[in-house]
VODRENKE-808828 format. One record per atom (N, C-alpha, C): residue in one letter; x negated, z negated, y negated. Coordinates in steps of 0.05 Angstrom, whole numbers, padded with zeros to 5 digits, always signed. Atoms other than C-alpha are relative to their C-alpha. Example, Ala and Ser with C-alpha at 12.3 -4.5 7.8 and 13.67 -1.06 7.14 Angstrom:
BEGIN
A-00018+00000+00024;A-00246-00156+00090;A-00018+00000-00024;S+00016+00001+00024;S-00273-00143+00021;S+00015-00014-00022;
//
This chain:
BEGIN
M-00014+00016+00019;M-00041-00530+00399;M-00009-00029+00002;K+00007+00028+00000;K-00059-00601+00380;K+00022-00016+00014;E-00019+00017-00010;E-00025-00659+00413;E+00019-00011-00020;V-00019+00009+00019;V+00038-00685+00382;V+00016-00023+00013;A-00018+00022-00008;A+00084-00747+00386;A+00028+00007-00011;Q-00026-00008+00010;Q+00156-00723+00381;Q+00016-00022-00010;L-00017+00020+00013;L+00202-00762+00335;L+00029+00005+00006;Y-00028-00007-00002;Y+00267-00724+00339;Y+00003+00031+00001;N-00007-00028+00001;N+00297-00656+00354;N+00030+00003+00003;N-00027-00009-00006;N+00364-00621+00352;N-00001+00030+00006;D-00001-00029-00006;D+00387-00550+00366;D-00014+00018-00022;F+00010-00016+00023;F+00360-00528+00298;F-00030-00004-00006;G+00027+00005+00008;G+00292-00560+00291;G-00012-00025+00015;L+00013+00022-00012;L+00243-00614+00311;L-00019-00013-00020;A+00017+00016+00017;A+00201-00669+00280;A-00020-00015+00018;F+00021+00015-00015;F+00135-00700+00304;F-00022-00009-00017;Y+00025+00008+00012;Y+00073-00736+00287;Y-00022+00016+00014;W+00024-00012-00012;W+00007-00701+00298;W-00018-00022+00012;K+00020+00019-00012;K-00045-00736+00344;K-00028+00012-00006;K+00027-00007+00004;K-00119-00735+00331;K-00018-00020+00016;D+00017+00016-00017;D-00169-00761+00382;D+00016-00022+00015;G-00017+00020-00015;G-00111-00796+00419;G+00015-00020-00018;T-00013+00018+00018;T-00087-00832+00357;T+00022+00015-00014;V-00025-00013+00014;V-00017-00817+00328;V-00004-00005-00030;L+00002+00001+00030;L-00023-00800+00254;L+00027-00004-00013;K-00026+00007+00008;K+00038-00835+00226;K+00005+00001-00030;D-00003+00000+00030;D+00026-00824+00151;D+00019+00023-00009;R-00017-00024+00008;R+00063-00756+00150;R+00015+00011+00026;I-00016-00011-00020;I+00117-00723+00191;I+00001+00030-00002;Q-00004-00030-00001;Q+00116-00649+00212;Q+00029+00007+00008;L-00026-00009-00006;L+00185-00619+00208;L-00001+00031+00003;I-00001-00029-00004;I+00198-00549+00234;I+00029+00008+00006;F-00027-00014-00004;F+00263-00510+00227;F+00001+00024-00016;K-00004-00026+00014;K+00286-00442+00205;K-00026+00014-00005;E+00026-00013+00002;E+00217-00415+00218;E-00018-00009-00021;M+00017+00012+00020;M+00186-00461+00168;M-00010-00027+00008;G+00011+00027-00007;G+00144-00523+00171;G-00003-00015-00026;F+00003+00019+00022;F+00145-00583+00123;F-00016-00023+00010;Y+00016+00022-00009;Y+00091-00636+00127;Y+00005-00022-00021;L-00010+00018+00021;L+00123-00695+00091;L-00006-00030+00005;L+00002+00028-00002;L+00112-00768+00076;L+00028-00011+00007;P-00026+00012-00007;P+00168-00815+00102;P+00020-00001-00023;N-00019+00001+00024;N+00196-00824+00031;N+00010+00027-00007;E-00008-00028+00005;E+00199-00748+00023;E+00022+00008+00020;V-00019-00006-00020;V+00239-00744+00088;V+00027-00012-00010;E-00023+00014+00012;E+00288-00795+00058;E+00011+00016-00023;E-00010-00016+00023;E+00292-00755-00007;E+00012+00027+00010;F-00011-00025-00011;F+00304-00690+00033;F+00028-00006+00013;K-00026+00006-00011;K+00362-00724+00071;K+00021-00005-00023;Q-00017+00004+00023;Q+00391-00746+00004;Q+00007+00025-00014;L-00005-00026+00010;L+00385-00677-00023;L+00020+00015+00017;A-00019-00014-00017;A+00422-00649+00037;A+00028-00012-00002;E-00026+00014+00004;E+00477-00701+00030;E+00011+00009-00028;G-00011-00008+00026;G+00483-00684-00044;G+00009+00029-00001;T-00008-00029+00000;T+00487-00609-00030;T+00028+00002+00016;I-00024+00001-00014;I+00542-00624+00023;I+00022-00010-00019;N-00021+00009+00019;N+00581-00664-00030;N+00004+00018-00022;Y-00002-00018+00022;Y+00568-00615-00086;Y+00018+00024+00007;Y-00016-00023-00009;Y+00595-00556-00047;Y+00026-00008+00015;N-00023+00011-00013;N+00649-00601-00016;N+00003+00011+00027;C-00001-00013-00028;C+00630-00577+00054;C+00017-00015+00020;R-00016+00015-00019;R+00669-00632+00089;R+00029+00010-00001;K-00028-00008+00001;K+00735-00601+00065;K+00002+00031-00001;C+00001-00030+00001;C+00713-00527+00065;C+00012+00012+00026;S-00011-00013-00023;S+00752-00480+00110;S-00015+00025+00009;C+00014-00024-00007;C+00700-00426+00113;C-00014-00002+00028;G+00013+00004-00026;G+00668-00456+00176;G-00027+00012+00000;K+00027-00011-00004;K+00608-00420+00203;K-00005+00025-00017;D+00002-00024+00016;D+00622-00360+00159;D-00006-00005-00029;C+00006+00009+00026;C+00602-00399+00098;C-00024+00017-00013;H+00020-00015+00014;H+00560-00362+00046;H-00026-00018-00003;K+00026+00016+00001;K+00489-00386+00032;K+00003-00021-00022;L+00000+00022+00019;L+00482-00453-00003;L-00029-00006-00008;L+00027+00006+00010;L+00423-00474-00044;L-00007-00028+00004;L+00010+00027-00007;L+00386-00535-00017;L-00026-00004-00013;K+00026+00007+00011;K+00332-00566-00058;K-00016-00015+00020;T+00017+00014-00018;T+00272-00594-00022;T-00016-00021-00016;P+00017+00018+00016;P+00224-00651-00041;P-00024+00012-00013;M+00022-00014+00012;M+00173-00599-00061;M+00010+00014-00026;D-00008-00013+00024;D+00178-00577-00134;D-00001+00029+00004;G+00001-00030-00001;G+00196-00504-00138;G+00007+00012+00026;V-00008-00011-00026;V+00218-00497-00066;V+00029-00007+00007;D-00028+00003-00008;D+00292-00488-00051;D+00006+00018+00024;L-00008-00016-00024;L+00325-00461+00012;L+00027+00010-00003;A-00027-00010-00001;A+00383-00415+00019;A+00009-00005+00031;V-00009+00008-00027;V+00422-00443+00080;V+00030+00004+00003;T-00029-00001-00005;T+00490-00437+00114;T+00009-00028+00003;K-00011+00027-00004;K+00537-00496+00122;K-00010-00013+00026;T+00009+00011-00026;T+00517-00504+00195;T-00030-00008-00003;E+00029+00007+00004;E+00443-00503+00177;E-00003-00025-00016;L+00002+00022+00017;L+00454-00553+00123;L+00006-00025+00015;V-00008+00022-00015;V+00490-00601+00170;V-00022-00007+00020;N+00022+00004-00020;N+00434-00592+00222;N-00026-00011-00013;I+00023+00011+00014;I+00380-00605+00171;I+00004-00029-00007;K-00006+00028+00006;K+00415-00669+00149;K-00002-00016+00026;D+00002+00015-00024;D+00421-00690+00222;D-00030-00003+00008;L+00028+00002-00007;L+00346-00676+00233;L-00013-00022-00017;M+00012+00021+00017;M+00327-00720+00173;M+00010-00027+00008;E-00010+00026-00009;E+00373-00776+00196;E-00012-00008+00026;G+00012+00007-00025;G+00346-00774+00266;G-00029-00008-00003;V+00029+00007+00005;V+00274-00776+00241;V-00001-00027-00012;L+00002+00026+00014;L+00287-00835+00195;L+00010-00022+00017;F-00010+00020-00018;F+00327-00872+00249;F-00024-00007+00019;N+00021+00005-00020;N+00269-00864+00299;N-00025-00013-00013;I+00022+00014+00015;I+00217-00884+00246;I+00006-00030-00002;D-00009+00028+00002;D+00256-00948+00233;D-00001-00015+00026;L+00000+00013-00027;L+00266-00962+00308;L-00029-00004+00008;N+00027+00004-00009;N+00192-00951+00323;N-00014-00022-00016;N+00012+00022+00015;N+00171-00996+00266;N+00011-00027+00008;Y-00013+00024-00009;Y+00220-01050+00289;Y-00012-00008+00028;L+00010+00007-00026;L+00195-01046+00361;L-00030-00006-00001;D+00028+00007+00003;D+00122-01045+00339;D-00003-00029-00012;G+00001+00027+00010;G+00136-01109+00299;G+00007-00021+00020;I-00009+00019-00021;I+00169-01143+00358;I-00025-00003+00021;C+00021+00000-00021;C+00112-01122+00406;C-00027-00013-00011;N+00025+00010+00012;N+00057-01144+00357;N+00002-00030-00005;N-00003+00030+00005;N+00085-01214+00349;N+00000-00016+00025;
//
């Protein structure tokens, strides 16, 4: 397996940058969860997070009493024609994964800016 620079992980998935010849390739983020991989631009990760939030709000998951026994929910992805059937728990974990990735990208960019000045 090629070298990677991990961005974020939770119990459900992980996100990282690929490395090539010792250089971190920061133009796209590799996300892996639910036995699937997505190779996304940072703005697509933001879009995916917003889609997860919208799904949580649409199905009113915050007030749902079904808990982990929730039926499958339809989560749209940033790729046209690709939607995922997920449980409430998976949906919350996907949203957490996206938020963690975006937080770490922003933090790394901030630190890079400080260190380069």
